[in-house]
C-alpha positions in Angstrom: -13.3 131.0 -109.9 -10.2 128.9 -109.8 -10.5 128.7 -106.0 -14.1 127.6 -106.2 -13.2 124.7 -108.6 -10.2 123.8 -106.4 -12.4 123.5 -103.3 -15.5 121.9 -104.9 -14.0 119.7 -107.6 -10.7 118.6 -106.2 -10.1 114.9 -105.7 -10.5 114.7 -102.0 -13.8 116.5 -102.1 -15.1 114.0 -104.6 -13.9 111.0 -102.6 -15.6 112.2 -99.4 -18.8 113.2 -101.2 -19.2 109.8 -102.7 -18.6 108.1 -99.3 -20.9 110.2 -97.2 -23.7 109.8 -99.7 -23.6 106.1 -99.2 -25.0 105.5 -95.7 -24.8 101.7 -95.7 -22.4 99.7 -93.5 -19.0 99.4 -95.1 -16.1 97.1 -94.3 -12.6 98.5 -93.7 -11.2 96.8 -96.8 -13.9 98.4 -99.0 -13.4 101.8 -97.4 -9.7 101.5 -98.0 -10.3 100.4 -101.6 -12.7 103.2 -102.4 -10.4 105.9 -101.0 -7.4 104.6 -102.9 -9.4 103.9 -106.1 -10.9 107.4 -106.2 -7.9 109.3 -104.8 -4.2 108.6 -104.7 -2.1 105.9 -103.0 -1.3 108.2 -100.1 -4.9 109.3 -99.8 -5.6 106.5 -97.4 -3.1 107.7 -94.8 -4.6 111.2 -94.9 -8.3 110.6 -95.2 -9.0 107.3 -93.3 -8.2 108.7 -89.8 -10.2 111.8 -90.4 -13.2 109.8 -91.6 -13.2 107.3 -88.8 -12.0 108.8 -85.5 -10.5 112.2 -86.4 -11.9 115.7 -86.7 -14.7 114.7 -89.2 -15.8 111.4 -87.7 -18.3 110.4 -90.4 -18.0 106.7 -89.5 -17.9 104.7 -86.3 -16.9 101.1 -85.6 -19.6 98.5 -85.8 -17.6 95.3 -85.1 -14.0 94.3 -85.6 -13.6 95.5 -89.2 -16.9 97.1 -90.1 -17.9 100.8 -90.0 -21.3 102.4 -90.1 -22.2 106.0 -91.0 -22.9 108.5 -88.2 -25.1 110.5 -90.6 -28.9 110.3 -90.3 -30.9 108.7 -93.1 -32.3 112.1 -94.1 -28.9 113.6 -94.6 -28.1 114.9 -98.1 -25.3 116.8 -99.7 -26.7 120.3 -100.6 -25.9 121.8 -104.0 -23.2 124.5 -104.1 -23.9 127.9 -105.4 -21.9 127.1 -108.5 -23.9 123.9 -109.1 -27.2 125.9 -108.7 -25.9 128.5 -111.1 -25.0 125.8 -113.7 -28.5 124.2 -113.4 -30.1 127.7 -113.8 -28.1 128.0 -117.0 -29.2 124.6 -118.3 -32.8 125.7 -117.8 -32.3 128.6 -120.1 -31.5 126.2 -123.0 -34.6 125.7 -125.1 -33.7 122.0 -125.5 -34.5 121.3 -121.8 -38.2 121.7 -122.7 -38.0 118.5 -124.7 -37.1 116.5 -121.5 -39.1 118.4 -118.9 -42.7 119.8 -118.9 -43.5 123.4 -118.0 -44.5 122.5 -114.4 -41.2 120.7 -113.8 -39.2 123.6 -115.2 -41.1 126.1 -113.1 -40.6 123.9 -110.0 -36.8 123.7 -110.5 -36.6 127.4 -111.1 -38.5 128.1 -107.9 -36.2 125.8 -106.0 -33.1 127.5 -107.3 -34.5 130.9 -106.3 -32.8 134.1 -107.4 -29.5 132.4 -108.4 -28.0 133.9 -111.5 -27.3 131.5 -114.4 -23.6 130.7 -114.9 -24.0 131.6 -118.5 -26.6 132.5 -121.1 -27.0 131.8 -124.8 -25.7 135.3 -125.6 -22.3 134.3 -124.2 -21.8 131.9 -127.2 -21.2 132.7 -130.8 -21.6 129.8 -133.3 -19.7 130.7 -136.4 -20.3 127.3 -138.2 -23.9 126.5 -137.4 -26.9 126.7 -139.7 -29.4 129.4 -138.6 -32.6 127.5 -139.4 -32.5 125.3 -136.3 -35.5 123.3 -134.9 -38.0 125.2 -132.7 -37.7 123.3 -129.4 -40.4 125.4 -127.8 -43.1 124.4 -130.4 -45.7 122.4 -128.5 -46.2 120.0 -131.4 -42.4 119.4 -131.7 -42.2 118.7 -127.9 -45.1 116.3 -128.1 -43.5 114.4 -131.0 -40.2 114.3 -129.1 -41.8 112.8 -126.0 -43.8 110.3 -128.1 -40.5 109.1 -129.7 -38.8 108.8 -126.3 -41.6 106.7 -125.0 -41.6 104.6 -128.2 -37.9 103.9 -127.8 -38.2 103.0 -124.1 -41.2 100.7 -124.7 -40.0 99.2 -128.1 -43.3 100.3 -129.5 -44.1 100.6 -133.2 -45.2 104.1 -134.2 -47.3 105.3 -137.2 -45.3 108.3 -138.4 -46.4 110.8 -141.1 -43.4 112.6 -142.6 -42.8 115.3 -145.1 -39.8 114.8 -147.3 -37.6 117.6 -148.6 -39.4 117.5 -151.9 -42.7 118.0 -150.1 -43.9 114.4 -150.6 -45.9 113.1 -147.7 -44.8 109.7 -146.4 -46.5 107.3 -144.0 -44.8 104.3 -142.4 -45.0 102.1 -139.4 -41.6 102.5 -137.7 -39.8 101.0 -134.8 -37.9 104.0 -133.3 -34.4 103.1 -132.2 -32.4 106.2 -131.4 -32.5 110.0 -131.3 -29.5 111.8 -132.6 -28.5 115.4 -132.2 -26.7 117.3 -134.9 -24.5 120.1 -133.5 -24.0 121.6 -136.9 -27.7 121.8 -137.8 -28.9 122.3 -134.2 -31.5 119.7 -134.9 -32.7 116.3 -133.7 -33.2 113.3 -136.1 -34.7 109.9 -135.5 -33.0 106.7 -136.4 -35.8 104.2 -137.1 -36.4 100.9 -138.9 -39.5 100.3 -141.1 -41.5 97.5 -139.7 -41.7 95.8 -143.1 -37.9 95.5 -143.2 -37.1 94.1 -139.7 -35.5 90.9 -141.1 -33.1 92.9 -143.2 -33.2 96.3 -141.3 -32.2 99.5 -143.1 -31.9 102.5 -140.9 -34.1 105.5 -141.9 -33.1 108.9 -140.7 -36.0 111.3 -140.1 -35.6 115.0 -139.2 -38.0 115.7 -136.3 -39.0 119.0 -137.8 -40.4 117.2 -140.8 -42.6 114.8 -138.8 -46.2 115.9 -139.0 -47.9 113.2 -136.9 -47.1 110.3 -134.6 -49.7 107.7 -133.5 -48.6 105.0 -131.1 -49.7 101.6 -132.4 -49.9 99.8 -129.0 -47.7 97.0 -130.5 -44.2 96.2 -129.2 -41.2 94.5 -130.8 -39.6 91.5 -129.1 -36.1 93.0 -129.6 -34.4 96.1 -131.0 -32.6 95.5 -134.3 -28.8 96.0 -134.3 -28.8 99.4 -136.0 -25.1 99.8 -135.5 -24.6 96.8 -137.7 -27.1 98.1 -140.2 -25.4 101.5 -140.3 -22.1 99.8 -140.9 -23.5 98.2 -144.0 -24.4 101.6 -145.4 -20.9 103.1 -145.0 -18.7 103.7 -147.9 -16.0 101.1 -148.3 -13.3 103.6 -147.4 -13.6 106.0 -144.4 -12.5 109.6 -144.3 -8.9 109.6 -143.1 -7.8 112.7 -141.3 -4.6 113.7 -139.5 -5.1 115.8 -136.4 -2.4 118.3 -135.3 -3.2 118.5 -131.6 -2.6 122.2 -131.0 -5.0 124.4 -129.0 -6.8 121.3 -127.7 -7.9 120.3 -131.2 -8.0 116.6 -130.5 -10.5 117.0 -127.7 -12.6 119.3 -129.9 -12.5 116.9 -132.8 -13.5 113.9 -130.7 -16.5 115.9 -129.4 -17.4 117.2 -132.9 -17.3 113.7 -134.4 -18.8 111.9 -131.4 -21.8 110.7 -133.4 -19.7 109.0 -136.1 -18.2 105.5 -136.0 -14.4 106.3 -135.9 -11.0 104.8 -135.0 -8.3 107.0 -133.6 -4.6 106.2 -133.0 -1.6 108.2 -132.0 1.1 108.6 -134.6 3.6 110.7 -132.7 3.8 113.2 -129.8 1.1 115.7 -131.1 -0.2 113.9 -134.2 -3.2 111.6 -134.4 -4.8 109.7 -137.3 -8.6 109.4 -137.2 -10.7 107.2 -139.5 -14.3 108.4 -139.8 -16.9 106.1 -141.2 -19.9 107.7 -143.0 -22.5 107.2 -145.6 -24.2 109.3 -148.3 -26.6 110.9 -145.9 -24.0 112.2 -143.6 -21.4 113.1 -146.2 -22.1 116.8 -146.6 -22.4 117.4 -142.9 -19.1 115.6 -142.2 -17.4 117.6 -145.0 -18.5 120.9 -143.4 -17.4 119.7 -139.9 -14.0 118.7 -141.2 -13.4 122.0 -143.0 -14.4 123.9 -139.9 -11.1 122.9 -138.2 -9.0 124.6 -140.9 -5.3 123.8 -141.0 -5.4 121.9 -137.7 -7.0 118.9 -139.5 -5.6 117.5 -142.8 -7.6 115.2 -145.0 -5.5 112.4 -146.6 -8.1 110.0 -147.7 -10.2 108.5 -149.1 -9.8 109.7 -152.7 -13.5 110.3 -153.0 -13.7 112.4 -149.8 -10.5 114.2 -150.6 -12.0 115.1 -153.9 -15.1 116.6 -152.2 -12.8 118.7 -150.0 -10.9 120.0 -153.0 -14.1 120.8 -154.8 -15.6 122.6 -151.9 -12.4 124.7 -151.3 -12.2 125.5 -155.0 -15.8 126.7 -155.0 -15.2 128.9 -152.0 -12.1 130.4 -153.7 -14.1 131.2 -156.8 -16.7 132.9 -154.7 -14.1 135.0 -153.0 -12.4 136.0 -156.2 -15.7 136.9 -157.7 -16.4 139.5 -155.0 
């Protein structure tokens, strides 16, 4: 496997791939720049002769300092077996059905042939994820997801019927702004603004599995409200302040885990980082669980309110263990 990645994903491969896919005329200065920008300083001395008049000869001169591609217009870079295997794995994920219809999925599967998927869902064990995830194969769920995608693209108001946690049925005319995925819950949620509150927008978060009906209104908004600013107004005054001990690649995993939060990260010393995570009441419990999942590699030092929640949760877990 290491040899495959070395050959397919090394720097020179990527430089050449980007160049030969662009079949337009190119000046010598631009060709020089693209080689050096994507590779190393010495890459120019190695690659330029091979590309222009050496053993590869992808380009030929077309004037004093201009080159044109020798490749035909129908030339394309075929997928490697590894890339096909990765695509086959992606098609086994139920979430792909939210973005592609059945005919498109069948067509891609047929094009990939008998290639084995690079991995399957059975290769992963999620120890910190809720079991009651959304059903991404449900036709009604898929229909709602596509309606929201179109609504966001077209800035269209949508009439949405929604069932709250208490079983109360709610109907509002919303402007959909963003779809957000929760790794912890394995669910999608909609960030939307009630049409009646556009002047002073307040972001509503709707779990997609609780949406019972979506009816396009045919009316569009002139602009999308700044929901980032609206979300900032909903944050607590003090963010959660955590210290990350970057062992076993914890920093990268933390940045991925907290990707959907507004945060500020700075380096304190060689392997220690401080991360300020901004959150509100709705995301408080989820953030708490995500922070605790890192164990001793992540230390909560503030705010006092969030630190109190951490202590309370750990004390509760300890009592449960002692009671067994």
